N, C-alpha and C positions, 0 to 999 in steps of 0.2 A: 375708736373702733374704725377698722378700715371699710372702705365702700363694700368689698366683697364679703365682709362679714355681716355688714348691715343688711345687704341684700339677701343673704343666706338666712338670717334671723327672720326677715320679713316673709320669705317664702315658708319658713317653717311655721311661722305664726298663721298663715293662711292655710296650710294642710291641717291644722289643728281645728279648723272652724268646723262646727257641727250645723249644717243647714237645716232649715225649718221643712223644706220639701226635698225629697230625692226621688229621682226617676231611676228605677232599677231596670236593668237590663239583662235578660236570661241568656248569656252567652252560648250556653249548652242548647238551649231549644233553639236560638239562630242558627246554629250549626247543624241542627237535626232537619230544621226547615229547608235549609239549602241541599242536603242530602236527599229528602224527600222530593223534591223538585228535580233533582237528577235523575231519579228513579222514573219520574213521571213520563219522560221522553227519553228513551234510551239512545244514546248516539248524538243527542243535542246539548251543547253546553249550556250552562247557566252565567248569565252575567248579572249579578246583584246590582240593583239599582240604589244608589246611596245619595240621590239628589234631594234638595230641601231638608237638609240636615238629617239624612237618612229617615225620612218621613217622620221627622219629630224624634227618633231614636237617639240621635247623637252620632254625627258623621264620624269622628275619629274613632271613639269605641267599637262602633260596628265594623268599621274597615280594619282596626286592629285584630278584631276576633276572627274576620274572615280572609284577612291577607295571607295566611298560610294556606288556605285551601284553594286560593286562586293561583297563587304562585306554585303550589306543590309543598308538602310539609317538608321534604329533604332540603329544599332550597331555604325554607324558614330557619330549620335548624342550623344550617352551615351558613347562614347569611349569604347566600350567592344571589347574584342578580337575577331578578324574577324573569326577565326575557330569556334567559339563557337555559331555563328548564322547561321541560315539556309540562304544560298543563293539564290536570286530572279532572275533567268533568266541569270546568269552569273558565271563562274566557277573561273577562276584564270587569272593572267596576265602572258603572255609568253615573256620572255627575250630570249637573246643568250647567256649570259655569267654571270659568279659569280659576276663580275664587277658590271654589270647592276643591279643584285640584291641587291648588297651591297649598291649601290647608293639609290635605293628605300627604303631599310630599315633605313638608315641613315637618311632619310627625313620624317620618319614616316608612310611609306606606310604599311598597316596592312593586305591587301590580299594576298591569296595565291599566290605563284610564281612558275612556273615551267620553269625550264632552258632548252631551246630546243637545243641549240648548244653543241657541244663537249665539255667534261670537263675533264681534265686530273684526273686519280685516286686520285692522292694526293690532288688535291683541294675539291674533293668530300668528301674524309675521313677526311679532316680538317676543314670541314664546321661547322660553328656555328650558321648560320643564321636559325631562325624558320620559319616553315611552308613553307619551300621550298624543290622542288623536282627536281631531275637530269632526264636526259635523257640518256639512254644507247643504243647505235646505233649498237653495234655488239656483236657476240657470245664470242669473245675474251674479250671485257670489262666485259661482264656478268660474265665470269669465274673468272676474277680477283677481281671484286667487292665482290663476294661471300666470299672472304679469310678473310675479316673483316666485322664487324657490320657497316652498311651503312645507310644513309639515305633513305627516301622513293624515288621511282624512277618510270619513264615511260619508257617502253621498246618499241623501234621502229622497226616497221616491213616494210619491203621492198617490196612494192605491186607492183613494176614496173618501178620506177622513176630511180632506181639503183644508188643514191647517198649514202645514208646511210640506215641501217636498216637490219634487220634478214631477210634472204632468207626464203621462206615457208618450205624448207627442213630442215633448222635450228632451227624451231619451237620446234619439238619434244625434241631434246636435250635441248634446253632452258628450258623447262617445267621441264625435269628431274633434272637439276641444280637447278631450283628454289624450287621444292619439296624437295630437299635434304638440302636446306638451309634455315631455318626458320628465320633467324636473318636479312634477307633482306625483304622489304615490296614492292611488286609490285603494285603500287597507280595506274597506268595507261598503256593503250596501245595506240599507235600512227602511223600514217603513214602521207603520203603527196601525194596530186594530182599533176601530172606532166603536164596535158594538159585540164584541167577543163574548159578554156576559149575558147578551140578549137572548130571549126565548127564540126567537127566528133567526136561523143561520144564514138567510139567504143573502143578507148585506156581506157578512164575514166570507162566505164563499165566494163572492164577487171580488172580495179584496183579495183573496188566494189567488184567484184566476189572474187578476191584474198583475200581482206580484211574481207569478210565474212568467207572465208575459215580458216583464221588465227582465227577469233573470235570463230569459232566452236571448233578449237582445244584447246583454252584456257578455255573456258567456264566451262567444267567440273571440271577443276582443282582450277579454281580461279573465282568462280561465283560472288564475292563480289567486284570485281575491280570498284574503284570509277569513274575513268575518261577512256573515250574512245574518240578519236578524229582523224579524218580524213579530213574533210572538210576544205578548206581554203577560203579566200573571193570568189575567182571566183567559188569555188565548192560548194557554200551555196545552189545552186538550186538543189544540189543532197544530201543535208544533211539530207533529210527524207528517202531516199533509203538505207542508209547505217545503220548498227548496232552500232550507236556510239551515246552518249549523249551530246557531246560537239562539235562546230565548231570554229576553229580559224580565227578571222577576223582580217586582217591587213590593207591593203590599203584601202578597202572600209568603214573602220572605220573613215578615214581622209578626205573623199570627201568634199570638198568645205568649210575646217576647216582653212586652212592657208592662210595669206597674209603676204607679205614681203613689209615694206616701208623703204622708205629712203627720201632723200632731194636732191634739186638743190644745187650743190656747186660751180658752175661757169657757166656764160654765156658770149658769145662772137658773134661778126659777123665775117664771113670769107667770101672772095672773090671767084669768079669763078676760078677754076684752083688750089685752095688751097687743101692740103691733110689733112687728119685727121687720127692720130693714128699710132702704130707701122707698118712698113712694107709698109705704104702709099697705103694701100689697098681701102680706099675711097678719091675720088676727087670731090670736089663740081662742079657741073655745072651751078652754079647760085650762087648769094649773098645769104647766109644761115645764120640763128642764130643756133647755137649749144650750148648744155648745158651739164656739166658733173655731173656724180653722183658718190658719194664716195662708189662704190661697184664694185668689179670686179669678176674674177673667184675665186680668194680666198675666197671672201664672197658668193659663189654660183651662180654668173650669169655666166653661161655657156659659154666657150670661142667659142663654136660652133654657138652661137647667133650672132657673129660678122657679121655685114652688113647684118642681116636678122631678129633680135628679135625686140621686142617693150618692152616699159615701158608706163605706162599711168600718164599723168600730166593733172591735171584738169579733162577735159571730152574727152581728144583725146589719142589715142594710137600713141606715137612718136616712129618712127623707129631708132634702133642702127645704127650709123654710125662709119665706122672703126673697127678695132678690139678691142674686150673687154680686157683690161688690168687687171693686178694682183688686182689692188684695185679701178680702175677708169673705168668706162662705159661713152661713150659719145653719145648722141642722137641729132636728129634734132628737134628743138622746133621753127622752122621758123613761126608755126601758133601762136606763142604767143609772139608778140613784147615787150609785157609788162612783161615778165617772170622775176621774181625776185629770188635772192638767198633764200634759205630755204624753197621754196615752195615744197609742198608734192609730193612724186613720188611713184607710186605704181609698185614695181619691179615684184612682183609675185600677180596674182589676184586669189581671191577664186572662181570667176565665171569661170566656165570650157569652157565656149562659148569665152571668152575673148583670144586674140591673145598671151597674156603674162600669161595665166593659166599653171598650170604645165603640163596639158593633151597637150596642143599646143605646149609647149616648147619642150617636150619630142618628139613630131612629127618632129618638125624643126631639132631637134639634132639627129633624127633617133635612139631613145633609148626609155627606159620605164620609167614612172612617178617615179617609185621607185629611179632611179639615180639621178634625178633631185632634189628629195626632200632630200636625205640623204646627199648631197653635201652642204646643207646649214649648216655652222659651227656650233657647238655646243656652242661656246662661244657667238654668238649673242643673245641678249637678247630676251627671248620668254615672251610675255606678254598676259595673258588671259583676252579677252574680253567677 
């Protein structure tokens, strides 16, 4: 058998593999969410945030779903270059690193990409990806990047969060550097809200004021900057108050989009007084039926759900008993005397009201939904439904 046929046979055998865990992504809901955010702030474009494996949803499948809506559906159908088409209501994909941008280009994603995270100068200058812009976050970086001809970039302004970005007093020196170096292309200006979801709007209003001051300083020298973006998901309600033409939507884009499924891998009856799991943290008070699921904290079932989390089997939410192991979780299935191997288990529900939704799991774990989502391993199969 030739090498080519061997490889084809190998790929075919891989495609027939049935995984024990499947992450299901509702593509239609993803698109609906995008369109809903476009309605929330008319006239402000949406930039979907795909960093950190699209918040655990799968970088490539999410990008493939949204790519036609960033480029414009006509360009998708006719395979035209994305940058040659007028965008309708959306601007670009946001990622964190060159690695993520390379993944998207390798998979044929044509939309414009903005790398929001820190990128070493060597990576910026060696970049060969088309239609990709980098983010410069300090005056030192700006001074260095002007030494050589570089790709387009977005300049980050620190409006009060004090993580990254130029302070207001550094803007004038930055403008002088930019004016003196025609080889570099300032494509965008950006900043980030620190407390847009807080009850008190005072700090957010201070940031908006600082942003407007920055815009006024840049406007006379760079009147044709293509992209300006400050609002994040939590800050969409302020999007029409700021002098910006784009808003970055991350977590809000993925609301109700993801479900994580597995199967029952074992069922047994235990007696009163029997222990379950590492550390003997659960002891049966009665005769119980327990089932194992082939997913643990390696697969994203948070260890903090030990003895308090839930999974859904048939029409019931079954409590997790004992400690969550690395690759196994044990649940109480006493309600199902006829439960069989291979039955479907919903580990993560797309319904925010369910006890095993990302939102409620985050509350149980005293953390934020972002952390729960991004800990779903990248190697688990994502399936668009």
